[in-house]
C-alpha positions as CSV (number, residue, x, y, z in Angstrom):
1,X,-159.6,207.0,-74.2
2,X,-161.0,209.7,-76.4
3,X,-163.8,208.3,-78.2
4,X,-165.4,209.6,-80.9
5,X,-168.6,209.0,-83.2
6,X,-169.2,209.5,-86.8
7,X,-173.1,209.2,-87.2
8,X,-175.1,209.1,-90.4
9,X,-177.5,207.1,-92.7
10,X,-174.5,206.0,-94.7
11,X,-177.1,204.7,-97.6
12,X,-174.6,204.3,-99.4
13,X,-171.1,204.5,-97.4
14,X,-168.8,206.3,-99.9
15,X,-165.6,208.2,-100.4
16,X,-166.2,211.0,-98.9
17,X,-167.5,209.3,-95.8
18,X,-164.3,207.2,-95.9
19,X,-162.2,210.3,-96.0
20,X,-163.4,212.1,-93.0
21,X,-164.0,208.5,-91.1
22,X,-160.0,208.1,-91.5
23,X,-159.5,211.4,-90.4
24,X,-161.1,210.7,-87.3
25,X,-159.4,208.0,-86.4
26,X,-156.0,209.8,-86.7
27,X,-157.5,212.4,-84.1
28,X,-159.0,209.9,-81.6
29,X,-158.7,206.7,-80.0
30,X,-161.7,204.8,-81.6
31,X,-164.2,206.1,-83.9
32,X,-167.6,204.6,-83.6
33,X,-169.4,205.1,-87.4
34,X,-173.2,204.8,-85.6
35,X,-175.7,203.7,-88.5
36,X,-178.6,205.8,-88.1
37,X,-182.0,205.0,-89.1
38,X,-184.9,207.8,-90.0
39,X,-188.0,206.3,-90.2
40,X,-188.9,209.6,-92.8
41,X,-186.2,208.3,-94.9
42,X,-186.7,205.9,-98.1
43,X,-183.8,203.6,-97.6
44,X,-181.8,201.9,-101.3
45,X,-180.4,199.5,-98.8
46,X,-181.8,198.1,-95.2
47,X,-179.8,199.0,-92.2
48,X,-178.0,195.4,-91.8
49,X,-176.6,196.2,-95.0
50,X,-175.5,199.6,-94.5
51,X,-173.8,198.0,-91.2
52,X,-171.7,195.3,-93.6
53,X,-171.2,197.5,-96.1
54,X,-169.6,199.8,-94.0
55,X,-167.9,196.7,-91.6
56,X,-166.1,195.6,-94.7
57,X,-165.3,199.1,-96.1
58,X,-163.4,200.3,-92.6
59,X,-162.1,196.8,-91.5
60,X,-158.5,197.7,-92.3
61,X,-158.1,201.1,-90.4
62,X,-157.7,200.4,-86.8
63,X,-159.6,201.9,-84.0
64,X,-163.1,201.7,-85.8
65,X,-166.1,200.3,-84.8
66,X,-169.7,199.9,-86.7
67,X,-172.6,199.9,-84.8
68,X,-176.4,200.9,-85.3
69,X,-177.5,203.8,-83.4
70,X,-180.5,202.4,-82.2
71,X,-183.9,204.5,-81.2
72,X,-183.9,207.7,-79.6
73,X,-181.4,211.2,-79.6
74,X,-178.0,211.3,-80.6
75,X,-177.1,213.0,-77.5
76,X,-178.1,210.1,-75.2
77,X,-176.2,207.5,-77.7
78,X,-173.3,209.6,-76.9
79,X,-173.8,209.4,-73.1
80,X,-174.2,206.0,-72.9
81,X,-171.2,204.7,-75.2
82,X,-168.6,207.1,-73.4
83,X,-168.2,209.5,-76.5
84,X,-167.1,212.6,-76.1
85,X,-167.1,213.9,-79.8
86,X,-169.4,213.7,-82.7
87,X,-167.3,213.9,-85.7
88,X,-169.3,215.7,-88.8
89,X,-168.0,216.2,-92.2
90,X,-168.9,219.3,-93.7
91,X,-168.9,220.0,-98.2
92,X,-170.5,223.8,-97.9
93,X,-171.7,226.4,-95.4
94,X,-175.0,224.9,-96.0
95,X,-173.9,222.0,-94.1
96,X,-172.3,224.2,-91.3
97,X,-176.2,225.9,-91.3
98,X,-177.7,222.4,-91.3
99,X,-175.5,221.1,-88.9
100,X,-174.4,223.9,-86.0
101,X,-178.1,223.7,-84.4
102,X,-177.7,220.0,-83.7
103,X,-174.1,220.4,-82.5
104,X,-175.3,223.1,-80.1
105,X,-178.1,221.1,-79.2
106,X,-176.1,217.9,-78.3
107,X,-174.0,219.9,-76.6
108,X,-176.4,221.3,-74.0
109,X,-178.0,218.1,-73.9
110,X,-175.5,215.9,-72.9
111,X,-171.6,218.5,-73.0
112,X,-170.6,216.3,-76.0
113,X,-168.9,218.3,-78.3
114,X,-169.3,218.6,-82.4
115,X,-165.9,218.8,-84.5
116,X,-166.6,219.8,-88.1
117,X,-164.2,218.5,-90.8
118,X,-164.0,220.0,-94.1
119,X,-164.3,217.9,-96.8
120,X,-161.5,217.1,-99.5
121,X,-162.2,218.8,-102.4
122,X,-162.6,215.9,-104.6
123,X,-165.7,215.2,-102.8
124,X,-167.4,218.3,-102.1
125,X,-170.1,217.1,-104.7
126,X,-170.7,214.0,-103.2
127,X,-174.1,212.5,-101.5
128,X,-175.4,209.3,-101.3
129,X,-178.4,210.6,-102.6
130,X,-176.5,211.5,-105.7
131,X,-174.6,208.4,-105.9
132,X,-177.8,206.5,-105.9
133,X,-179.5,208.5,-108.3
134,X,-176.6,208.5,-111.2
135,X,-175.9,204.5,-110.7
136,X,-179.9,204.0,-110.9
137,X,-179.9,206.3,-113.8
138,X,-176.6,203.9,-115.6
139,X,-174.1,206.4,-114.8
140,X,-170.5,204.8,-113.3
141,X,-170.1,205.8,-109.4
142,X,-167.1,203.5,-109.4
143,X,-164.6,206.4,-108.9
144,X,-166.9,207.2,-105.4
145,X,-167.5,204.3,-104.1
146,X,-165.5,201.3,-102.1
147,X,-166.0,197.9,-103.9
148,X,-168.1,196.8,-101.6
149,X,-170.7,199.4,-102.1
150,X,-170.4,199.3,-106.0
151,X,-171.4,195.6,-106.5
152,X,-174.2,196.1,-104.6
153,X,-175.5,199.1,-106.6
154,X,-174.7,197.6,-110.0
155,X,-177.0,194.3,-108.7
156,X,-179.9,196.5,-108.0
157,X,-182.3,196.8,-105.4
158,X,-183.7,193.3,-104.3
159,X,-187.3,192.4,-105.2
160,X,-189.9,193.0,-102.6
161,X,-190.1,190.7,-99.9
162,X,-186.4,189.3,-100.9
163,X,-183.3,189.5,-98.5
164,X,-180.8,192.0,-99.4
165,X,-177.6,190.8,-101.8
166,X,-174.9,191.1,-99.4
């Protein structure tokens, strides 16, 4: 089985992510959407809700598994899961410059290759950060996110200490 992983924080998952994941699903037997947490980042949605949104959004695609990465190196996660490739979407040359050293290190650590897929032109400007900023300031992001994400963005963040509103 040819298994790949599409890693990311997906805070939130958007149509640019979906386009790359769908293309990866056509290239591999199974694609693991590995939702990560970088403790140095401040997230809009907790890990469980980011996983839930990804599962809801990707349910209609065959061969997709959504799960948390957990702690540790992506290279080790790939080795444990029998992953032969990491799939990353590229929006610009700066994405490539950022991703290339990590791709090389992951290959040297575990033998896993990285496959770069250029983003569709319609999504080149998208990032989760930009989507959160536009939505937070009252702008419409409905063209760029799945419905399950849009309803959560419109609902706003939960009050401190309250569970997410998935």
